[in-house]
C-alpha positions as CSV (number, residue, x, y, z in Angstrom):
1,M,50.1,60.2,157.5
2,K,51.4,62.2,160.4
3,K,49.2,65.1,161.6
4,K,50.7,68.5,160.7
5,L,52.0,70.6,163.5
6,N,50.7,74.1,164.2
7,L,52.7,77.2,165.0
8,K,52.6,76.7,168.7
9,Q,53.6,73.0,168.6
10,V,56.6,73.8,166.3
11,A,57.7,76.6,168.7
12,E,57.6,74.2,171.6
13,Q,59.7,71.6,169.8
14,L,62.2,74.2,168.7
15,R,62.2,75.8,172.2
16,V,61.6,79.3,170.9
17,S,58.6,81.6,171.0
18,T,55.8,81.5,168.5
19,A,56.7,85.0,167.5
20,T,60.2,83.8,166.6
21,V,58.8,81.1,164.3
22,S,56.3,83.5,162.8
23,N,59.0,86.1,162.1
24,A,61.2,83.5,160.4
25,F,58.5,82.9,157.8
26,N,56.9,86.4,157.6
27,R,59.3,89.0,158.9
28,P,62.8,87.9,158.2
29,D,64.3,91.3,159.1
30,Q,63.4,90.7,162.7
31,L,65.9,87.8,163.1
32,S,69.5,87.3,162.5
33,A,70.2,85.3,159.3
34,K,71.7,82.5,161.3
35,L,68.7,82.1,163.6
36,R,66.2,82.4,160.7
37,D,68.1,79.7,158.7
38,R,68.0,77.4,161.7
39,I,64.3,77.9,162.3
40,L,63.4,77.3,158.7
41,K,65.6,74.2,158.5
42,E,64.3,72.6,161.7
43,S,60.7,73.6,160.8
44,A,61.0,71.8,157.5
45,E,62.3,68.7,159.2
46,L,59.1,68.8,161.3
47,G,57.0,69.2,158.2
48,Y,56.0,72.7,158.9
49,F,56.3,75.4,156.2
50,G,54.5,78.3,157.7
51,A,50.9,79.1,158.5
52,S,48.3,78.2,155.7
53,L,46.9,80.9,153.5
54,A,43.5,80.1,155.0
55,A,44.7,80.6,158.5
56,R,46.5,83.9,157.6
57,S,43.4,85.2,155.9
58,L,41.3,84.5,158.9
59,R,43.7,86.5,161.1
60,R,44.0,89.4,158.7
61,G,40.5,89.5,157.4
62,E,41.7,89.2,153.8
63,S,43.7,86.6,151.8
64,G,45.2,88.8,149.1
65,V,43.7,86.3,146.6
66,I,41.3,87.3,143.8
67,G,39.1,84.5,142.3
68,V,38.3,84.3,138.6
69,M,35.2,82.1,138.0
70,L,35.1,80.8,134.4
71,A,31.8,79.9,132.8
72,D,33.6,77.1,130.9
73,S,36.0,74.4,132.0
74,L,39.6,75.2,132.9
75,S,40.9,73.1,130.0
76,Y,38.6,74.8,127.4
77,S,39.4,78.3,128.8
78,F,43.2,77.7,128.5
79,S,42.7,76.7,124.9
80,D,40.5,79.7,124.1
81,P,42.6,82.7,122.9
82,V,40.0,85.3,124.0
83,A,39.9,83.9,127.5
84,N,43.7,83.9,127.5
85,Q,43.8,87.5,126.6
86,L,41.3,88.4,129.3
87,M,43.2,86.5,132.0
88,Q,46.5,88.1,130.9
89,G,44.9,91.5,131.5
90,I,43.6,90.5,134.9
91,A,47.0,88.9,135.9
92,E,48.9,92.1,134.9
93,V,47.0,94.2,137.4
94,L,47.1,91.6,140.1
95,V,50.9,91.3,139.8
96,E,51.2,95.1,140.0
97,Q,49.1,95.1,143.2
98,K,50.9,92.0,144.7
99,K,47.7,89.9,144.6
100,Q,47.3,86.2,143.9
101,L,45.0,84.6,141.3
102,L,42.7,81.6,142.0
103,L,41.0,80.1,138.9
104,L,37.7,78.4,139.4
105,S,35.4,76.7,136.9
106,N,31.6,76.9,136.8
107,G,31.8,73.3,135.4
108,V,32.9,72.0,138.8
109,S,30.3,71.9,141.7
110,S,30.9,73.9,144.9
111,A,31.3,70.6,146.8
112,E,34.0,69.4,144.5
113,Q,35.9,72.7,144.8
114,S,36.2,72.0,148.5
115,G,35.1,75.4,149.6
116,A,37.7,77.2,147.5
117,E,35.2,80.0,146.9
118,T,35.5,81.0,150.5
119,L,39.2,82.0,150.1
120,P,39.2,85.0,147.7
121,D,38.6,88.6,148.7
122,G,36.5,89.2,145.6
123,F,35.6,87.6,142.3
124,I,35.7,88.3,138.6
125,L,33.1,86.2,136.8
126,Y,33.8,85.6,133.2
127,G,30.8,84.6,131.1
128,A,27.2,83.9,132.3
129,L,27.4,81.2,134.9
130,Q,25.0,78.3,134.9
131,G,23.5,76.4,137.8
132,N,23.9,77.7,141.4
133,A,27.5,78.9,141.2
134,F,26.5,82.6,140.7
135,E,24.1,82.6,143.6
136,H,26.7,80.8,145.8
137,I,29.3,83.5,145.1
138,L,26.8,86.3,145.7
139,R,25.9,84.8,149.1
140,T,29.5,85.2,150.2
141,G,28.9,89.0,150.3
142,K,32.2,89.6,148.6
143,P,32.7,92.2,145.8
144,V,32.0,90.9,142.3
145,V,32.7,92.2,138.8
146,A,30.9,90.4,135.9
147,V,32.6,90.3,132.5
148,D,30.7,89.6,129.3
149,F,27.4,89.5,131.0
150,E,25.4,92.0,133.1
151,F,23.7,91.6,136.5
152,S,21.9,94.5,138.3
153,E,23.6,93.8,141.6
154,T,27.2,93.7,140.5
155,A,29.7,95.8,138.6
156,S,30.3,94.7,135.0
157,V,32.5,95.2,132.0
158,N,31.1,94.5,128.6
159,I,31.2,95.5,124.9
160,D,28.4,96.4,122.6
161,N,28.3,93.1,120.7
162,E,25.4,94.0,118.6
163,Q,26.9,97.2,117.4
164,G,30.3,95.5,116.7
165,A,28.5,92.8,114.6
166,Y,26.5,95.5,112.8
167,A,29.6,97.4,111.9
168,I,31.5,94.5,110.4
169,A,28.4,93.1,108.6
170,S,27.7,96.6,107.1
171,H,31.3,96.7,105.9
172,A,31.2,93.2,104.3
173,L,27.8,93.9,102.6
174,S,28.7,97.3,101.3
175,K,30.2,96.0,98.1
176,D,27.3,94.1,96.5
177,D,23.6,94.4,97.1
178,S,23.1,90.9,95.8
179,S,25.4,89.3,98.4
180,Q,24.9,85.6,99.2
181,V,25.6,85.6,103.0
182,A,26.2,82.7,105.4
183,I,26.7,83.1,109.1
184,L,28.8,80.8,111.2
185,G,27.4,81.3,114.7
186,L,28.5,80.2,118.1
187,R,26.2,78.8,120.8
188,L,23.1,80.0,119.2
189,I,20.9,77.2,120.4
190,D,21.0,74.4,123.0
191,S,22.6,71.7,121.0
192,A,25.9,69.8,121.2
193,R,26.1,69.3,117.5
194,V,27.0,71.5,114.5
195,C,23.8,72.3,112.6
196,R,21.8,74.8,110.6
197,L,19.1,76.9,112.3
198,V,15.4,76.6,111.5
199,S,13.0,79.6,111.4
200,E,11.8,79.0,115.0
201,D,15.4,79.4,116.2
202,L,15.4,83.0,115.1
203,V,12.7,84.0,117.6
204,S,14.6,84.7,120.8
205,Q,14.8,87.4,123.4
206,S,18.0,86.1,124.8
207,K,20.7,88.7,125.8
208,E,23.5,86.1,125.3
209,I,26.6,87.4,123.4
210,S,25.9,85.2,120.4
211,R,22.3,86.4,120.1
212,S,23.4,90.0,120.3
213,R,25.9,89.4,117.5
214,L,23.3,87.7,115.4
215,A,21.0,90.6,115.9
216,G,23.7,92.9,114.6
217,Y,24.3,90.8,111.5
218,L,20.6,90.6,110.7
219,R,20.0,94.3,111.3
220,A,22.9,95.2,108.9
221,A,21.6,92.8,106.3
222,K,18.1,94.3,106.5
223,D,19.5,97.8,106.1
224,K,21.4,96.6,103.0
225,G,18.4,94.9,101.5
226,T,19.9,91.5,101.9
227,N,17.9,88.5,103.2
228,I,19.6,85.9,105.4
229,S,17.4,82.8,105.9
230,A,17.7,80.5,108.9
231,D,19.2,77.7,106.8
232,K,22.1,80.0,106.0
233,I,23.0,80.3,109.7
234,W,25.0,77.6,111.4
235,H,25.2,76.8,115.1
236,I,28.6,75.8,116.4
237,P,28.4,74.5,120.0
238,I,31.9,75.3,121.1
239,N,34.6,77.7,119.8
240,S,37.0,75.1,118.5
241,P,38.7,74.8,115.1
242,E,37.5,71.2,114.6
243,R,33.8,72.1,115.0
244,A,34.2,75.3,113.0
245,E,35.7,73.4,110.1
246,I,32.6,71.2,109.9
247,A,30.3,74.2,109.7
248,A,32.6,76.0,107.2
249,R,32.8,73.0,104.9
250,E,29.0,72.7,104.9
251,A,28.6,76.4,104.2
252,L,31.2,76.5,101.5
253,T,29.8,73.5,99.6
254,S,26.2,74.7,99.8
255,N,24.2,75.9,96.8
256,P,24.2,78.8,96.1
257,L,27.7,79.3,97.3
258,P,28.0,82.3,99.7
259,N,30.3,85.1,98.8
260,V,30.2,86.6,102.3
261,L,30.9,84.6,105.4
262,L,30.2,86.3,108.7
263,C,31.9,84.4,111.6
264,M,31.1,85.0,115.3
265,S,34.7,84.4,116.4
266,D,38.2,84.6,114.9
267,V,38.8,80.9,115.7
268,I,35.8,80.1,113.4
269,A,36.9,82.6,110.7
270,L,40.4,81.2,110.6
271,A,39.0,77.7,110.3
272,A,36.8,79.0,107.4
273,L,39.9,80.4,105.7
274,R,41.6,77.0,105.8
275,V,38.6,75.3,104.4
276,A,38.2,77.9,101.6
277,H,41.9,77.3,100.7
278,E,41.3,73.5,100.6
279,L,38.3,74.0,98.3
280,N,40.2,76.4,96.0
281,I,37.9,79.3,96.9
282,A,39.9,82.5,96.6
283,V,39.6,85.0,99.5
284,P,38.7,87.8,99.1
285,E,38.1,87.6,95.4
286,Q,35.4,84.9,95.5
287,L,34.6,85.0,99.3
288,Q,34.7,87.8,101.9
289,V,35.4,86.4,105.4
290,T,35.0,88.3,108.7
291,G,35.8,87.3,112.3
292,F,35.1,88.8,115.7
293,D,37.6,89.2,118.6
294,D,41.0,90.3,117.0
295,I,43.1,87.6,118.6
296,P,46.8,87.7,117.7
297,E,46.5,85.0,115.0
298,A,44.0,87.2,113.1
299,S,46.8,89.6,111.8
300,R,49.1,86.7,111.0
301,S,46.8,84.6,108.9
302,T,46.9,84.5,105.1
303,P,45.1,86.5,104.1
304,A,45.0,88.6,107.3
305,L,41.6,88.6,108.9
306,T,39.1,91.5,108.9
307,T,37.6,91.4,112.4
308,V,36.2,93.3,115.3
309,C,38.5,94.2,118.2
310,Q,36.8,93.7,121.5
311,Q,39.7,94.7,123.7
312,S,39.9,91.4,125.6
313,L,43.2,92.4,127.3
314,E,42.0,95.8,128.3
315,K,38.7,94.3,129.5
316,G,40.6,92.1,131.9
317,R,42.7,95.0,133.2
318,I,39.6,97.2,133.8
319,A,37.7,94.4,135.6
320,A,40.7,93.8,137.9
321,R,41.1,97.5,138.7
322,M,37.4,98.0,139.3
323,L,37.4,95.1,141.8
324,L,40.5,96.2,143.6
325,E,39.4,99.9,143.8
326,G,36.0,99.0,145.0
327,N,34.0,100.4,142.1
328,M,31.1,98.1,142.7
329,N,28.4,100.2,141.1
330,E,30.1,100.8,137.8
331,K,28.8,99.4,134.5
332,R,31.5,99.8,131.7
333,I,30.7,99.3,128.1
334,L,33.9,99.3,126.0
335,E,33.9,100.4,122.4
336,T,34.6,97.9,119.7
337,R,36.7,98.7,116.7
338,L,36.4,97.5,113.1
339,V,39.8,96.2,111.9
340,V,39.9,96.0,108.1
341,R,42.5,93.6,106.7
342,Q,42.8,91.5,103.5
343,S,40.1,88.9,104.0
344,C,37.3,91.4,103.5
345,K,38.3,94.8,102.0
């Protein structure tokens, strides 16, 4: 493979100044249309298409790129509707401000990402990162906004997960003091398989989102005089319909049959609605089902899903604005909103 030419070498071969070549790519108004077209055509024939983004960022001291580091893999994040809403909100602001977006995954090591973390001017971190990725980004000294987790040294955007879960559980349990409740949880323990919890699993000081939601459910149940034992709580390792259906089928064939199903995500709740339909369990007459997130599909399901709106789109917008405006000491807690629909009236 031929070695790529740099700006100076291209200018020498075209017998023009380096400024002329640079203007052809970056400041077209400085050249006649005829001269610019010739420079671009002959540069392309030499395999030169302008200075690299890395080189430009070194000269200017900034790249115009914002990095979004995802706690999960890229493939999973693209399939997750909540992550999609968040990234849409981020992208809207970046487009307005003429910034570029670089997606990075915590599931890929720093070495495998070929130093891509050095390019962005700042980072939005989505979800609690594992391994050394978080420390590696902090060492760059660039501004950081954390989303869906909190760190003392960075700005952050979060919701009150416990209060949101408390509100929806209180709503679901308000009808019947003798409710038989099951919880379909998400990432409650360190296990790759769908399973029920045991009593020891309930003892945790973790500040993870799932644990905050579980605390909200259990607090609401206690206030309503309802006991939820550990064996009525399912752990689902990943927010996928396939895994959720396994847990929902176990819960909806258990004895006694639950008449309230609290789900930690809309994806899980929608899977539960499908399983209930297959098992001829009428919702909401025999079974009240709640979700959490308020993804677009929640309002389109049959019956439409009662859920908690966590403002994922707005969360992305706010995180991007905080980063671009330099509000690096701000800790934002967004309000959740109970959205009552037909699955749990």
